[in-house]
N, C-alpha and C positions, 0 to 999 in steps of 0.2 A: 609574224616570223620572228625569230630571236637569233642572236648569234653568240656562238660559245667559242672560245679561244683555247686551244689545246696545242702545246708544244710550238707556239710561235704561229700556228696556222688559224685562221677563222674559219669556221665550220658555220653553215646556216641550218637551223633545225626549224622545220616547219611542224606547227600545231594545228591540228583540226580541232575546232571548238563547236561542240553541239549544244546549243541553247536548251533551256529546260523544256520549253515546250516541244521541242524536237525529240529529246528524250522521253517525253510524256507519251508521244504519239507512237514512237517506236515500241515502248514498253506495251502500250495497248494493243498494238497490231500482233505483238508476240503472244500475249496472254490469253486472249479469247477471241471468238468470232467477232464480226462487226455486225452490229444491229443498225439499221437505217432509221433514222428519226427525223421528223420535219420539225425544223426551228426556224423561227423567224430571225432577221437581221437585229431586231431590237433585243431578242433573247441572247443573242451571241454578245451583243455589246454589253448588255446588262451583266452577264456572267463575267466577262473579262473585267469590267470595273470592280465586280466583287472580289476577283482574285488579285488584280493589279493594285488596286486603291487609288491610282491617279488617272486622269483623263490621257495624258499623253502615253502613259505605260499601258492602258486599255488599248488605245489605237494601235499601239506599235504590236501588241499581242494579237489583236485581230487580223491586222493586216500582215501578219508573219507568212513566212512559206510553209510553215508547219500547218497553219490554220488552212491555208489555202490547198494543201494535200488532204487535209481531213474533211473539208468542205467540197472540194472539186471546184471551188470559185476563188477568184482574186478580189479581195476586199481592198479598195483604196480610198484613203481618206483625203478629201482636199480643203484646204484652208487653214 
């Protein structure tokens, strides 16, 4: 949330930020019908690592809300 000042008054302006993964899922939903594919957890992690390039970024991507909506499962990394 940011604050802007106009004429001596302070107004709060809320911003809705949508992550890139969320935009990709929304775009995929709108563009074509969903095809169900069976993928292992290792395949998801490997693909996320290929895209993100770092371990922490891959873990964040795989455990994101958009990925949970896409897979129907919540993935949590511990450690």
